[in-house]
N, C-alpha and C positions, 0 to 999 in steps of 0.2 A: 190742670191742679200742679199745686208744687211740688217737687218729688218728697216721698215719704221719706223723716227721718225719726229716729228716736224722739228728741226734739218738738220736733212739730205735733209727731203721734201725742207726748204729755199736753201739748197746747189742746190739743182737739179735746185731749179730757179734761182740762178744767172746771168747763161751766160746769159740770156734773160730777166732780170732786170726788175725779179717780184720779189711777197713778200710774204708769207702768213698775209691778214689783220684779220683773225679770223675764226673762225670753231665752231663745235658744234658737240652732238654726235646725230646721227639720226637713228638709229639700229630698227628698231621693226615698224618705219613708215609707212606707205604706203605711202605716194606718192613717196617715196626712193626704189631700188631694194632690193629684201628679203636677198641680201648677205652686206649690207651697213652699213656699222659701222659710217662713221662719214661726213659731208661735211666741204670742205672746199673753201674760200674763195680770191682770187688772186686780187692782183690789181698793179701798177709800184712800184718799189724799186728807190728812188732815192738818190742822183743825176747819173744819165746817162740813164735814159728812152727811152726819147724821141730823142739823139743821133743814140741810140741804134736801135730801131725804124723804122727812116729815112734810116739807112742803109739796110733796108730786101728788099725782093722781092715785096713785096705786095705796097710798099711806089710808090703812081705815081695813082694806081689802084682805081676805083671808092670807098672802103671804104675799104682803107689801114688801119686803126685802130681793127675794126673787122675782119677783111681777116687773119691779124696775128694774133690775140686772139684764131680766132678759130684751126690755124694751130697749133699752139705752145703749147695752154692748152690741145686742143685736142690729140694732140703725147702723151704729158704729160702722161693725161689719161691713153693712149693705153698701155703705156708701164709700168705704174703700177698696170694694170688690173681692173682699175677703168671707170667712164664713168662723160665725163665734159659737164656743163652744161652752158649757156652763157645768158645774161642779153639783149640779141639782136634777133632778126632773127624770133621775131615773126610776128599777134599774132598768139598761146596764148603766153602770155609769163610767164617765173619762177618767183616764188614772193622774189627776190633778194632783196627787201627793210625788209619782212617780216626775209628774213635767216639772212640779217644784222645785226637787233637787237637783235639776239639770240646768239649769237658772244660773248657780255660782250666786247667787244672791237667795238665797234660802235652803236651810238645813235640816235636820231631823235634828233635835233638842235632845237634852239629858235624857229628859222626860217622853219622847220621843215625838212629841207637837211638832208642828214644819213653826220653823225662828228664822226670823228678818233680820236683813243688814242693819234695817233704819224702824221698823215696827216692831221685833223681838216677838214674844210669844203671840201679843195679838194682831200678828197678822192675821188675815181674811181676804179669802180669794174668791173674787166675786165671777169673773169669768174670764176664755182666753177667746184672741184674737188669733186664727190661721192668714198669716197674707203672703202676699205675692213677692214682696219686697223685701232684699236682703237686710237689714239689721245690727247695727254693733251695739252688742249688749257689754256695758263695763261689769266686771265680776267685782266681786268683795272680798272682804276675811270675815271667815266665823266667828261670830262673837263669842261663841260659848270656848273657844279654846282659851279666854284667857278671861274667865267666869270662873268665880267657885260654885256655881250652880246651885243659887238658893231658891231652884224650882226642885229640887230632889226631894224637900226635906219644907216644903212649904203647906202641902195639903195637911190639914188639921185630924184628916181620918186616915191618912196614908194612902185612898183612893189610885192617886198617880204619882208611881213610880218609874225609875228606868227599864224597871222589871214587867211593870204590868199597869194596866188601868182599869180598878174593879169599878164599875160603873156604877152595881149594884150600891158599895157604898157611900158614894157620890151621893146617888137620888136619896140613902138614907137622913145622911149628912143635911141637904138643903130644907127638907122636912122636921127638922130641928129648929131651934133657937139659934144654936150655935150654927148654924147653917147661914142665919140671916145676912152677915155682911156677902157670903159668895153670890146670894143669890141678888143681894142688891146691888153690887160695886162689882163683880164680875170673879171669878176662879182668882181663889189665890196664887193657884201656880202661876199663872200668865200674869198676874201682875207681881209676883216677885222680880220675872225678871231685867232686870237691869235697863236693858234696853226700849223693855217693855214700857217702863217708868219716863221713858223719857219722850214717849209717842204723847199727841193728843189728843188720844180715844174717851170718850166721855164717858161716864159712870152708868148712864141710862144707855148709852145703847151696848154696850157690856150686861146690865140688870135682863136688857130686851131678851137679848138671846140666851141667856140664861133660865129666863122663864120660861123660853118656849121650849130648849131642849130639858126641862125638868116637867114640863105640860106633856109632851111629846113619850115622856121615859116610864 
């Protein structure tokens, strides 16, 4: 098998419309296996992720996105001699928020949601690979540093600000006619991010996740 590199890993991810969102060196850290050298975060690659996912055998099941993620990322981890970790399936939960902040490509935004250098507030982490290889991860500049932060004032009811997330107010809005835009096209705060606006995520995908979020609430 050819030596694993970041480019080769992304090539392996392409058939499943996934990409590397970032990663970091984890060698010697007690929460990881003693053979581990790096952790890699994976997320959807656009355009194409949502149509691909809907064509998979998991679609139509109770938790198709998580079930698909577990199968695809788990299999890849085994093929590479590593381990997979997921941001679901707990408690307990793995510290994905903290892991994301270590990548140099994902940061806490003004509204405290994670923001990615190319996906903005639409970033979605489907899983992580713990690998034996040492990979070189490029760093990036935090987009918020030069942004006027439209995310801070985008929520129609002020449910999501830099100071708090009022989950109850968010659900109340989604029950009203005024919340149809958020429910049908995705959170207005996430869509207000200039980087998000350049990311080819389908409104249908955002609507699916908003619907599940609202039903669970």
